[in-house]
N, C-alpha and C positions, 0 to 999 in steps of 0.2 A: 325498259331497259331489259334484253334479251337475255338469253344464258352468256355465260363466258365461256369464251372459246379461245382456241390457240391454235392457229393454223400451219401444220406443219407438212414437210414433202413428202411423206411416207409414213406408215403406221396408225395414222389417224383415224378414227372413225368416218368414212366418206359421205360427202354432202354434196350436193348440187345446188347450186344458187337459182332460187326460183325464179323465174321471169315471169308468170303468171299472178304473182301477191299473195300462194299459198305457201307457205310454210313456216318453221320454226322460229321466230326470231332469234336473231343469236347478235351476239356483241363480241368485236375483236377486242381482249383483255389486255389492257395495255401493260400490267404488270406482270403478265405471261403465266397467271395462274388460271387456268380453265381448263375443259375436256380439248384435248388434243383431234383436231377435225383435220381432214385431207381434203382438198376441194379436187374434185373428178368431173371428166366432160364426157358421155358419149357411154356412161358406164352409171348403173343402178346407184343411190345413193341417198341419203337423209335430203329432200327440200328445204333449204333454209332460208331466210330472209336477214341481210346484215343491216343491222339500224344501229346507228349513232348512238353513242353513250348519252345520258344526260349532262348538262354542261356543269362544270365543278362550280359549288359558292364560291363566291366574288370574298376573298375574305379582306379586312380591313388592315392597316399598317398598323403593326403594334405601337401603341400609346401608353404613357404611365397611367396607370390606373387612376388616380386621382388626378389628371391634368384639369379638368374642367369642373369638377365637382368641388362643393365645400366640405368641408373636415366634417366627416361622420359620426362624432363626438358632441358637435354642438346641434346635430338634429333628434339627437337620442335624448328619449324624456325619461326619468328614472319615475317608475309607476306609483311610489310613495311621497313624489314629489308633491307642492301644491299646484303646480300646472298641471300634472295630470289630474289632480281631484277637481281641479275646476272644470276641466273640460268635462266628463262624467255626468256634472250635476245639469 
């Protein structure tokens, strides 16, 4: 992921899209939080390469917490119980 930038019409740092593959990798910020840049053509500016942001993680749909899990109290063992002492011998 490159540096987050926001493209503005005027007033941003002048940048030139690099055609030879050399330049600062930048990503257009979807949330509009980033450094303001203005694309210029035929004038000096910082060479940049616009890269795509990484894909967002897929989220699962909300499920009840205990949908397919057995009751947790059934799985817990009291350390002082007979079962706990038998497993440590």
